Backbone as CSV, one residue per row, in Angstrom:
resi,resn,N_x,N_y,N_z,CA_x,CA_y,CA_z,C_x,C_y,C_z
1,MET,0.852,-1.197,0.000,0.000,0.000,0.000,0.891,1.251,0.000
2,THR,0.563,2.206,-0.864,1.350,3.438,-0.979,0.991,4.400,0.134
3,ARG,1.984,4.859,0.825,1.765,5.804,1.908,1.803,7.233,1.377
4,VAL,0.859,8.034,1.849,0.803,9.441,1.445,1.864,10.209,2.227
5,PRO,2.764,10.931,1.545,3.783,11.708,2.259,3.138,12.689,3.233
6,VAL,3.755,12.818,4.393,3.206,13.695,5.434,3.105,15.147,4.970
7,PRO,4.100,15.718,4.274,3.949,17.113,3.816,2.729,17.323,2.925
8,ARG,2.452,16.370,2.028,1.271,16.515,1.161,-0.009,16.416,1.965
9,LEU,-0.027,15.547,2.964,-1.208,15.424,3.806,-1.458,16.711,4.584
10,LEU,-0.396,17.279,5.110,-0.529,18.544,5.837,-0.958,19.675,4.916
11,LEU,-0.428,19.672,3.669,-0.830,20.691,2.701,-2.309,20.567,2.365
12,ALA,-2.777,19.328,2.163,-4.195,19.117,1.879,-5.062,19.569,3.044
13,LEU,-4.634,19.259,4.274,-5.380,19.695,5.454,-5.410,21.209,5.557
14,ALA,-4.271,21.856,5.262,-4.214,23.317,5.312,-5.143,23.940,4.269
15,LEU,-5.191,23.348,3.080,-6.080,23.873,2.034,-7.554,23.721,2.423
16,VAL,-7.892,22.601,3.038,-9.274,22.396,3.478,-9.647,23.414,4.553
17,LEU,-8.767,23.612,5.523,-9.037,24.587,6.582,-9.127,26.006,6.023
18,ALA,-8.256,26.336,5.053,-8.311,27.659,4.429,-9.624,27.861,3.678
19,ALA,-10.091,26.803,2.987,-11.359,26.904,2.263,-12.519,27.124,3.227
20,ILE,-12.504,26.411,4.362,-13.570,26.590,5.358,-13.533,28.005,5.927
21,TYR,-12.319,28.505,6.166,-12.178,29.833,6.752,-12.584,30.931,5.780
22,LEU,-12.278,30.745,4.490,-12.539,31.782,3.493,-13.937,31.693,2.893
23,PHE,-14.651,30.605,3.145,-15.981,30.462,2.550,-16.938,31.592,2.946
24,PRO,-16.990,32.022,4.228,-17.889,33.147,4.556,-17.569,34.413,3.766
25,LEU,-16.285,34.646,3.496,-15.911,35.814,2.699,-16.446,35.683,1.275
26,TYR,-16.284,34.498,0.689,-16.823,34.247,-0.642,-18.349,34.402,-0.642
27,TRP,-18.998,33.861,0.382,-20.460,33.908,0.438,-20.959,35.344,0.579
28,MET,-20.197,36.185,1.262,-20.573,37.588,1.398,-20.582,38.282,0.041
29,TYR,-19.520,38.089,-0.752,-19.454,38.726,-2.070,-20.550,38.197,-2.991
30,VAL,-20.771,36.901,-2.971,-21.776,36.299,-3.852,-23.176,36.760,-3.467
31,THR,-23.473,36.770,-2.173,-24.811,37.161,-1.717,-25.097,38.622,-2.025
32,SER,-24.075,39.471,-1.987,-24.293,40.888,-2.278,-24.763,41.119,-3.708
33,LEU,-24.480,40.171,-4.605,-24.870,40.310,-6.011,-26.191,39.634,-6.329
34,LYS,-26.789,38.935,-5.374,-28.036,38.209,-5.612,-29.245,39.117,-5.442
35,GLY,-30.366,38.676,-6.008,-31.629,39.354,-5.787,-32.221,38.971,-4.447
36,GLY,-33.294,39.683,-4.055,-33.888,39.440,-2.747,-34.419,38.039,-2.573
37,SER,-35.099,37.503,-3.590,-35.668,36.160,-3.479,-34.600,35.078,-3.591
38,GLU,-33.561,35.329,-4.373,-32.515,34.319,-4.558,-31.701,34.107,-3.294
39,ILE,-31.646,35.106,-2.427,-30.886,34.956,-1.185,-31.456,33.836,-0.333
40,PHE,-32.793,33.685,-0.336,-33.454,32.696,0.506,-33.837,31.441,-0.264
41,ALA,-33.274,31.254,-1.471,-33.601,30.070,-2.278,-33.103,28.805,-1.576
42,ASN,-33.854,27.737,-1.734,-33.485,26.445,-1.152,-33.689,25.351,-2.208
43,PRO,-32.603,24.718,-2.652,-31.219,24.828,-2.176,-30.576,26.146,-2.617
44,PRO,-29.571,26.596,-1.896,-28.942,27.887,-2.222,-28.123,27.804,-3.505
45,THR,-28.007,28.933,-4.161,-27.176,29.010,-5.368,-25.795,29.542,-4.976
46,PHE,-24.746,28.919,-5.520,-23.392,29.309,-5.172,-22.832,30.368,-6.124
47,TRP,-23.643,30.761,-7.107,-23.295,31.888,-7.975,-24.587,32.566,-8.393
48,PRO,-24.679,33.894,-8.333,-25.946,34.582,-8.635,-26.400,34.341,-10.075
49,ARG,-27.705,34.076,-10.227,-28.259,33.857,-11.576,-28.231,35.154,-12.384
50,ASP,-28.561,36.252,-11.744,-28.582,37.548,-12.425,-27.823,38.569,-11.567
51,PRO,-26.484,38.626,-11.675,-25.695,39.512,-10.805,-26.090,40.975,-10.981
52,ASN,-26.109,41.679,-9.844,-26.498,43.084,-9.850,-25.395,43.923,-9.199
53,PRO,-24.334,44.278,-9.956,-23.237,45.074,-9.368,-23.641,46.502,-9.019
54,ALA,-24.825,46.948,-9.493,-25.269,48.310,-9.176,-25.553,48.480,-7.691
55,ILE,-25.639,47.380,-6.944,-25.921,47.479,-5.522,-24.797,48.186,-4.780
56,TYR,-23.564,48.131,-5.310,-22.432,48.746,-4.621,-22.488,50.267,-4.654
57,PRO,-22.593,50.921,-5.816,-22.711,52.388,-5.779,-23.993,52.855,-5.096
58,GLU,-25.055,52.044,-5.205,-26.307,52.419,-4.542,-26.140,52.415,-3.021
59,THR,-25.505,51.388,-2.510,-25.270,51.308,-1.063,-24.324,52.413,-0.611
60,TRP,-23.309,52.694,-1.398,-22.347,53.754,-1.060,-23.053,55.096,-0.898
61,GLU,-23.953,55.424,-1.810,-24.647,56.702,-1.760,-25.727,56.707,-0.685
62,ARG,-26.476,55.628,-0.602,-27.623,55.603,0.313,-27.188,55.634,1.769
63,ARG,-26.067,55.000,2.083,-25.596,54.914,3.469,-24.440,55.868,3.764
64,THR,-24.132,56.772,2.845,-23.018,57.723,3.014,-21.776,57.011,3.567
65,MET,-21.357,55.978,2.862,-20.243,55.163,3.334,-18.930,55.925,3.374
66,GLY,-18.808,56.966,2.542,-17.588,57.751,2.563,-17.317,58.337,3.941
67,THR,-18.374,58.847,4.597,-18.227,59.418,5.942,-17.853,58.356,6.954
68,PHE,-18.537,57.212,6.886,-18.261,56.128,7.834,-16.834,55.606,7.674
69,LEU,-16.403,55.400,6.443,-15.052,54.888,6.218,-13.985,55.902,6.649
70,TRP,-14.262,57.181,6.426,-13.312,58.205,6.861,-13.164,58.188,8.391
71,ASN,-14.269,58.034,9.096,-14.203,57.943,10.550,-13.427,56.705,10.992
72,SER,-13.593,55.598,10.276,-12.838,54.386,10.597,-11.340,54.613,10.395
73,VAL,-10.988,55.321,9.320,-9.580,55.623,9.056,-9.014,56.534,10.145
74,VAL,-9.783,57.539,10.556,-9.327,58.458,11.609,-9.101,57.698,12.906
75,ILE,-10.046,56.863,13.295,-9.915,56.103,14.538,-8.768,55.106,14.431
76,GLY,-8.678,54.395,13.306,-7.599,53.434,13.141,-6.228,54.082,13.153
77,SER,-6.092,55.226,12.475,-4.806,55.931,12.447,-4.445,56.472,13.826
78,GLY,-5.426,57.021,14.540,-5.161,57.545,15.875,-4.735,56.457,16.845
79,VAL,-5.442,55.331,16.812,-5.092,54.215,17.698,-3.693,53.690,17.369
80,THR,-3.386,53.574,16.080,-2.069,53.068,15.670,-0.959,54.012,16.117
81,ALA,-1.133,55.308,15.891,-0.107,56.286,16.277,0.125,56.274,17.781
82,LEU,-0.958,56.270,18.559,-0.827,56.283,20.013,-0.194,54.994,20.527
83,THR,-0.581,53.875,19.933,-0.035,52.583,20.359,1.457,52.489,20.066
84,VAL,1.863,52.917,18.870,3.279,52.846,18.494,4.117,53.796,19.352
85,LEU,3.626,55.013,19.586,4.391,55.993,20.355,4.594,55.550,21.806
86,LEU,3.542,55.040,22.425,3.639,54.659,23.826,4.174,53.244,24.010
87,GLY,3.808,52.344,23.120,4.165,50.945,23.301,5.600,50.620,22.956
88,THR,6.195,51.350,22.001,7.564,51.037,21.580,8.558,51.259,22.711
89,GLY,8.466,52.397,23.374,9.375,52.666,24.482,9.195,51.687,25.629
90,CYS,7.950,51.370,25.934,7.682,50.422,27.016,8.233,49.041,26.673
91,ALA,8.057,48.605,25.429,8.575,47.303,25.010,10.095,47.265,25.084
92,TYR,10.743,48.373,24.731,12.206,48.431,24.796,12.708,48.302,26.230
93,VAL,12.051,48.990,27.143,12.451,48.916,28.550,12.281,47.496,29.084
94,LEU,11.152,46.875,28.773,10.910,45.515,29.251,11.880,44.512,28.623
95,ALA,12.404,44.818,27.446,13.333,43.904,26.783,14.759,44.057,27.283
96,ARG,15.143,45.265,27.735,16.537,45.526,28.073,16.829,45.450,29.567
97,TYR,15.861,45.757,30.391,16.125,45.777,31.833,15.420,44.592,32.479
98,ARG,16.210,43.678,33.034,15.683,42.459,33.617,15.656,42.563,35.140
99,SER,14.493,42.312,35.719,14.347,42.246,37.171,13.007,41.590,37.468
100,ALA,12.791,41.292,38.743,11.520,40.686,39.135,10.361,41.640,38.887
101,TRP,10.602,42.941,39.067,9.536,43.918,38.835,9.162,44.004,37.360
102,ILE,10.130,43.802,36.497,9.825,43.798,35.061,8.932,42.613,34.718
103,ASP,9.215,41.459,35.332,8.375,40.285,35.105,6.956,40.520,35.618
104,VAL,6.843,41.193,36.757,5.513,41.515,37.283,4.776,42.469,36.343
105,ALA,5.499,43.470,35.834,4.887,44.423,34.907,4.414,43.726,33.642
106,LEU,5.219,42.782,33.131,4.832,42.048,31.935,3.598,41.192,32.197
107,PHE,3.524,40.595,33.371,2.351,39.796,33.730,1.103,40.674,33.783
108,VAL,1.233,41.857,34.375,0.092,42.774,34.444,-0.348,43.184,33.048
109,ILE,0.620,43.435,32.173,0.295,43.806,30.788,-0.481,42.690,30.096
110,LEU,-0.050,41.443,30.308,-0.748,40.313,29.707,-2.164,40.188,30.262
111,MET,-2.351,40.446,31.545,-3.681,40.376,32.139,-4.607,41.452,31.573
112,LEU,-4.037,42.612,31.266,-4.853,43.670,30.658,-5.381,43.249,29.296
113,GLN,-4.612,42.424,28.583,-5.036,41.960,27.271,-6.192,40.978,27.375
114,VAL,-6.312,40.304,28.519,-7.351,39.288,28.693,-8.724,39.930,28.858
115,LEU,-8.785,41.108,29.448,-10.066,41.745,29.735,-10.789,42.112,28.446
116,PRO,-12.021,41.642,28.243,-12.757,41.982,27.016,-13.276,43.415,27.048
117,ALA,-13.469,43.970,25.868,-13.958,45.354,25.778,-15.348,45.500,26.367
118,SER,-16.175,44.453,26.286,-17.536,44.526,26.821,-17.545,44.684,28.337
119,VAL,-16.490,44.215,29.013,-16.382,44.376,30.459,-15.883,45.778,30.813
120,MET,-14.976,46.315,29.995,-14.334,47.586,30.302,-15.150,48.801,29.890
121,ILE,-16.148,48.635,29.030,-16.812,49.795,28.450,-17.559,50.619,29.496
122,THR,-18.176,49.971,30.494,-18.944,50.729,31.487,-18.051,51.630,32.338
123,PRO,-16.986,51.119,32.981,-16.121,52.047,33.742,-15.430,53.075,32.862
124,ILE,-15.078,52.701,31.635,-14.453,53.668,30.731,-15.428,54.789,30.393
125,TYR,-16.675,54.429,30.129,-17.685,55.437,29.784,-17.908,56.393,30.952
126,VAL,-18.007,55.846,32.177,-18.214,56.700,33.357,-17.022,57.622,33.566
127,GLY,-15.813,57.069,33.441,-14.619,57.889,33.623,-14.498,58.977,32.579
128,PHE,-14.751,58.644,31.312,-14.688,59.649,30.245,-15.753,60.728,30.432
129,ASN,-16.908,60.339,30.939,-17.973,61.311,31.174,-17.560,62.312,32.247
130,GLN,-16.917,61.821,33.314,-16.481,62.718,34.383,-15.337,63.627,33.933
131,LEU,-14.521,63.143,32.989,-13.405,63.952,32.479,-13.823,64.880,31.340
132,GLY,-15.045,64.747,30.866,-15.517,65.584,29.772,-15.052,65.146,28.399
133,LEU,-14.527,63.922,28.295,-14.017,63.445,27.007,-15.124,63.022,26.054
134,LEU,-16.328,62.824,26.559,-17.421,62.423,25.675,-17.799,63.544,24.704
135,ALA,-17.347,64.759,24.989,-17.574,65.867,24.050,-16.706,65.712,22.809
136,TYR,-15.685,64.857,22.889,-14.810,64.560,21.752,-14.848,63.044,21.520
137,PRO,-15.934,62.552,20.947,-16.180,61.094,20.940,-15.138,60.279,20.199
138,ARG,-14.662,60.768,19.043,-13.656,59.991,18.312,-12.351,59.910,19.094
139,PHE,-11.967,60.996,19.737,-10.753,60.983,20.551,-10.911,60.027,21.736
140,ALA,-12.105,59.998,22.326,-12.361,59.090,23.441,-12.255,57.631,22.987
141,VAL,-12.783,57.329,21.817,-12.690,55.962,21.287,-11.233,55.604,21.000
142,ILE,-10.472,56.561,20.474,-9.048,56.310,20.193,-8.310,55.964,21.490
143,LEU,-8.576,56.700,22.566,-7.924,56.422,23.848,-8.300,55.040,24.360
144,ALA,-9.592,54.698,24.300,-10.047,53.409,24.817,-9.492,52.255,23.998
145,ALA,-9.540,52.384,22.677,-9.048,51.303,21.817,-7.533,51.162,21.912
146,ALA,-6.823,52.275,22.052,-5.365,52.210,22.193,-4.983,51.517,23.496
147,ALA,-5.723,51.790,24.570,-5.450,51.124,25.841,-5.637,49.615,25.716
148,LYS,-6.548,49.205,24.858,-6.766,47.778,24.633,-5.692,47.176,23.743
149,SER,-5.161,47.933,22.806,-4.196,47.414,21.831,-2.764,47.419,22.341
150,ILE,-2.433,48.344,23.233,-1.044,48.501,23.677,-0.463,47.236,24.314
151,PRO,-1.183,46.509,25.181,-0.579,45.296,25.762,-0.134,44.281,24.717
152,PHE,-0.984,44.001,23.736,-0.635,43.069,22.664,0.583,43.561,21.891
153,TYR,0.629,44.855,21.630,1.742,45.446,20.904,3.040,45.330,21.707
154,ILE,2.975,45.617,22.995,4.179,45.592,23.831,4.786,44.199,23.890
155,VAL,3.943,43.190,24.079,4.445,41.821,24.220,5.179,41.375,22.958
156,LEU,4.634,41.668,21.787,5.254,41.205,20.547,6.466,42.056,20.148
157,VAL,6.392,43.369,20.351,7.542,44.213,20.016,8.689,43.962,20.992
158,ARG,8.377,43.608,22.206,9.428,43.249,23.169,10.260,42.080,22.645
159,ALA,9.588,41.077,22.065,10.317,39.943,21.497,11.225,40.396,20.352
160,THR,10.782,41.378,19.577,11.615,41.908,18.495,12.855,42.611,19.045
161,PHE,12.682,43.422,20.078,13.831,44.118,20.690,14.808,43.128,21.327
162,MET,14.291,42.058,21.905,15.162,41.066,22.523,16.021,40.356,21.483
163,ASN,15.591,40.372,20.232,16.342,39.731,19.161,17.482,40.616,18.643
164,VAL,17.497,41.898,19.040,18.573,42.816,18.650,19.722,42.659,19.642
165,PRO,20.931,42.317,19.205,22.045,42.091,20.137,22.343,43.325,20.980
166,ARG,22.514,43.102,22.261,22.842,44.193,23.177,24.223,44.778,22.874
167,GLU,25.112,43.944,22.294,26.473,44.398,22.002,26.492,45.576,21.034
168,LEU,25.508,45.643,20.131,25.444,46.760,19.193,25.191,48.077,19.924
169,GLU,24.337,48.051,20.923,24.095,49.251,21.719,25.348,49.648,22.490
170,GLU,26.004,48.656,23.093,27.199,48.953,23.864,28.294,49.547,22.983
171,ALA,28.410,49.042,21.749,29.400,49.605,20.827,29.053,51.047,20.464
172,ALA,27.757,51.320,20.294,27.336,52.686,19.982,27.623,53.628,21.146
173,LEU,27.426,53.152,22.370,27.721,53.977,23.545,29.214,54.252,23.660
174,VAL,30.041,53.239,23.347,31.491,53.421,23.378,31.927,54.455,22.346
175,ASP,31.228,54.463,21.191,31.575,55.412,20.125,31.105,56.831,20.404
176,GLY,30.430,57.036,21.522,30.039,58.392,21.891,28.553,58.683,21.774
177,ASN,27.743,57.722,21.352,26.304,57.936,21.279,25.709,57.948,22.684
178,SER,24.645,58.695,22.842,23.895,58.649,24.092,22.964,57.442,24.067
179,ARG,22.292,57.203,25.197,21.323,56.105,25.233,20.204,56.339,24.224
180,TRP,19.744,57.593,24.110,18.709,57.924,23.138,19.221,57.735,21.716
181,GLY,20.469,58.135,21.472,21.028,57.967,20.133,21.170,56.516,19.752
182,ALA,21.619,55.679,20.690,21.737,54.252,20.408,20.373,53.636,20.116
183,PHE,19.356,54.118,20.829,18.008,53.583,20.603,17.467,53.976,19.235
184,PHE,17.578,55.277,18.908,16.964,55.763,17.670,17.748,55.369,16.417
185,PHE,19.072,55.293,16.509,19.883,55.075,15.311,20.405,53.643,15.166
186,ILE,20.342,52.849,16.230,20.835,51.479,16.162,19.702,50.471,16.354
187,VAL,19.032,50.557,17.485,18.027,49.548,17.839,16.764,49.690,16.992
188,LEU,16.258,50.895,16.892,14.985,51.110,16.193,15.042,50.699,14.725
189,PRO,16.102,51.055,13.963,16.148,50.582,12.571,16.184,49.061,12.440
190,LEU,16.836,48.380,13.380,16.906,46.919,13.309,15.572,46.272,13.680
191,ALA,14.770,46.969,14.467,13.479,46.416,14.896,12.317,46.957,14.075
192,ARG,12.606,47.731,13.032,11.531,48.418,12.304,10.571,47.447,11.633
193,ASN,11.069,46.271,11.209,10.188,45.327,10.520,9.084,44.838,11.451
194,GLY,9.473,44.447,12.669,8.473,43.990,13.626,7.530,45.102,14.045
195,ILE,8.068,46.315,14.229,7.221,47.447,14.619,6.233,47.784,13.515
196,LEU,6.697,47.753,12.258,5.815,48.054,11.136,4.683,47.043,11.040
197,VAL,5.010,45.773,11.214,3.989,44.732,11.115,2.963,44.872,12.233
198,LEU,3.427,45.126,13.447,2.495,45.295,14.562,1.652,46.548,14.393
199,ALA,2.218,47.589,13.784,1.435,48.792,13.508,0.327,48.488,12.501
200,ILE,0.635,47.682,11.490,-0.377,47.299,10.500,-1.489,46.487,11.149
201,LEU,-1.123,45.523,11.983,-2.125,44.703,12.663,-2.972,45.540,13.617
202,THR,-2.348,46.508,14.279,-3.095,47.392,15.167,-4.100,48.222,14.388
203,PHE,-3.672,48.733,13.237,-4.595,49.522,12.407,-5.760,48.665,11.917
204,MET,-5.467,47.447,11.480,-6.529,46.571,10.990,-7.534,46.250,12.081
205,GLN,-7.060,46.056,13.303,-7.962,45.786,14.413,-8.782,47.022,14.765
206,ALA,-8.140,48.185,14.815,-8.836,49.413,15.176,-9.809,49.845,14.076
207,PHE,-9.502,49.504,12.829,-10.387,49.862,11.715,-11.750,49.185,11.858
208,GLY,-11.779,48.022,12.498,-13.042,47.311,12.704,-13.591,47.441,14.108
209,GLU,-13.098,48.391,14.903,-13.549,48.545,16.287,-15.049,48.858,16.331
210,TYR,-15.769,48.182,17.241,-17.222,48.350,17.293,-17.738,48.728,18.679
211,ILE,-17.318,48.002,19.716,-17.951,48.139,21.027,-17.789,49.549,21.586
212,TYR,-16.561,50.063,21.609,-16.343,51.410,22.138,-17.042,52.463,21.280
213,SER,-16.972,52.292,19.968,-17.594,53.275,19.063,-19.106,53.290,19.218
214,LYS,-19.707,52.117,19.347,-21.161,52.027,19.487,-21.627,52.645,20.791
215,SER,-20.836,52.495,21.846,-21.247,52.969,23.166,-20.933,54.447,23.388
216,ILE,-19.851,54.928,22.804,-19.387,56.292,23.093,-19.868,57.299,22.056
217,ILE,-19.861,56.903,20.771,-20.219,57.854,19.704,-21.708,57.728,19.398
218,THR,-22.454,58.784,19.658,-23.896,58.782,19.401,-24.273,59.567,18.151
219,THR,-23.369,60.410,17.678,-23.644,61.207,16.478,-23.262,60.415,15.234
220,PRO,-24.201,60.169,14.306,-23.874,59.365,13.115,-22.720,59.927,12.292
221,ALA,-22.535,61.244,12.297,-21.475,61.846,11.494,-20.084,61.461,11.980
222,TYR,-19.967,60.972,13.217,-18.670,60.587,13.771,-18.519,59.072,13.922
223,GLN,-19.532,58.322,13.571,-19.480,56.877,13.764,-18.664,56.196,12.668
224,PRO,-17.911,55.144,13.011,-17.135,54.408,11.997,-18.021,53.455,11.215
225,ALA,-17.432,52.825,10.216,-18.194,51.944,9.331,-18.737,50.725,10.058
226,SER,-18.060,50.258,11.091,-18.556,49.098,11.831,-19.884,49.387,12.502
227,VAL,-20.070,50.606,13.000,-21.337,50.992,13.619,-22.382,51.284,12.549
228,GLY,-21.962,51.864,11.430,-22.911,52.152,10.356,-23.569,50.917,9.791
229,LEU,-22.910,49.774,9.917,-23.482,48.530,9.402,-24.765,48.150,10.126
230,SER,-24.874,48.510,11.390,-26.073,48.152,12.155,-27.304,48.913,11.684
231,GLY,-27.124,49.954,10.861,-28.270,50.704,10.357,-29.143,49.912,9.398
232,PHE,-28.639,48.790,8.884,-29.433,47.959,7.986,-30.421,47.072,8.730
233,LEU,-30.254,46.930,10.029,-31.102,46.029,10.804,-32.301,46.803,11.324
234,GLY,-33.486,46.438,10.869,-34.712,47.082,11.300,-35.543,46.160,12.172
235,PRO,-36.578,46.701,12.833,-37.412,45.859,13.707,-38.266,44.857,12.945
236,ASN,-38.607,45.169,11.679,-39.512,44.304,10.921,-38.879,43.695,9.681
237,ALA,-37.767,44.253,9.217,-37.138,43.746,7.994,-35.644,44.006,8.052
238,THR,-34.917,43.184,7.298,-33.467,43.316,7.215,-33.043,43.341,5.760
239,ASP,-32.302,44.356,5.384,-31.839,44.502,4.000,-30.554,43.683,3.823
240,TRP,-30.702,42.401,3.497,-29.537,41.527,3.409,-28.643,41.877,2.225
241,ASN,-29.240,42.314,1.127,-28.420,42.759,-0.004,-27.532,43.931,0.384
242,GLY,-28.141,44.897,1.046,-27.382,46.065,1.475,-26.318,45.715,2.501
243,ILE,-26.644,44.808,3.426,-25.666,44.403,4.439,-24.448,43.769,3.789
244,MET,-24.690,42.862,2.832,-23.569,42.170,2.193,-22.756,43.113,1.305
245,ALA,-23.432,44.030,0.596,-22.710,44.985,-0.240,-21.885,45.941,0.625
246,TYR,-22.484,46.418,1.711,-21.779,47.297,2.647,-20.569,46.575,3.228
247,SER,-20.766,45.328,3.645,-19.675,44.549,4.233,-18.558,44.314,3.229
248,ALA,-18.940,44.062,1.962,-17.927,43.828,0.927,-17.067,45.073,0.712
249,ILE,-17.714,46.238,0.643,-16.964,47.486,0.472,-16.087,47.748,1.689
250,TYR,-16.599,47.449,2.860,-15.895,47.712,4.113,-14.679,46.795,4.293
251,VAL,-14.835,45.528,3.923,-13.798,44.526,4.186,-12.710,44.521,3.118
252,THR,-13.063,44.843,1.875,-12.124,44.703,0.762,-10.799,45.438,0.970
253,PRO,-10.769,46.691,1.444,-9.457,47.341,1.646,-8.575,46.604,2.647
254,ILE,-9.165,46.092,3.730,-8.384,45.378,4.737,-7.858,44.067,4.167
255,VAL,-8.698,43.351,3.420,-8.260,42.098,2.798,-7.121,42.368,1.818
256,ALA,-7.239,43.440,1.035,-6.184,43.777,0.069,-4.872,44.103,0.769
257,ILE,-4.947,44.859,1.871,-3.728,45.186,2.623,-3.079,43.924,3.164
258,PHE,-3.905,43.027,3.693,-3.353,41.794,4.258,-2.708,40.930,3.188
259,VAL,-3.352,40.813,2.023,-2.797,39.989,0.950,-1.486,40.565,0.436
260,LEU,-1.433,41.881,0.277,-0.226,42.512,-0.236,0.941,42.444,0.746
261,LEU,0.632,42.469,2.036,1.688,42.534,3.045,1.813,41.255,3.870
262,GLN,1.252,40.153,3.376,1.239,38.939,4.188,2.645,38.427,4.492
263,ARG,3.568,38.529,3.543,4.933,38.066,3.794,5.604,38.884,4.896
264,ARG,5.417,40.184,4.845,6.006,41.044,5.880,5.370,40.765,7.240
265,ILE,4.059,40.525,7.237,3.363,40.266,8.492,3.873,38.986,9.137
266,VAL,3.989,37.925,8.363,4.480,36.652,8.899,5.934,36.794,9.353
267,ALA,6.763,37.472,8.540,8.170,37.648,8.918,8.307,38.486,10.181
268,GLY,7.484,39.517,10.314,7.560,40.363,11.506,7.100,39.648,12.757
269,LEU,6.055,38.827,12.649,5.552,38.114,13.816,6.522,37.043,14.299
270,THR,7.323,36.492,13.391,8.259,35.432,13.771,9.681,35.948,13.963
271,SER,9.888,37.270,13.823,11.251,37.811,13.905,11.858,37.638,15.276
272,GLY,11.019,37.640,16.307,11.556,37.484,17.651,11.467,36.068,18.166
273,ALA,11.053,35.110,17.328,10.867,33.746,17.802,12.169,32.978,17.819
274,LEU,13.122,33.321,16.913,14.378,32.595,16.817,15.538,33.512,17.115
275,LYS,16.559,32.960,17.682,17.753,33.752,18.007,18.910,33.234,17.179
């Protein structure tokens, strides 16, 4: 009996799992092109009988998606900038200075990542209300989402900094550089790949932020696209064509970014795994 090589078996398993994972994405695009009655056909059709691509510009205009997407970009960019600025320095300190207190700090950071946003939203909302930050809803969401993203960023960027040899910093200090100079001109350029990848992942996560935006932002003009999607759900009817078309427009830029940068993302995530 011929034995199937293990690499081919693993490849086949990976392809099956990828197909299962990507099927909802395919179904979203296909359903957005179907008519109202065809969506509920039984058995379902895996390709629309009469595709209607006009649903995309119609949904864009009817739901003012330009405003929603712009708000998502503003929130995602703000969260990414704040996370990178605050998290990079913290990750460097945790990577270079070893002590029991550093281990405790790292443990606390990991515990902060465990807390779900649905648990934190009530105390955050009360605190922001007392500080008057609810008058600036997008800024308040950026602060809340950045606080959620920073722990994940610190843990992974710390591994990247630990992969940079300490001897390079010591040589820079001997040559007359200050600690800040060694960090900015030696360590940071060597760790830029991991930082860039984590910044991309942070932006992608913040671009789809929902819980904080739904709870804090009440004005539709400031709401991101994730909150705008809920406008299709009515008490008596649901516009499934519009939901799928809206979702397709919303998801496509993120999918394109991930596909174009997948090699960098994988390389950055594994850069601190091997020494």
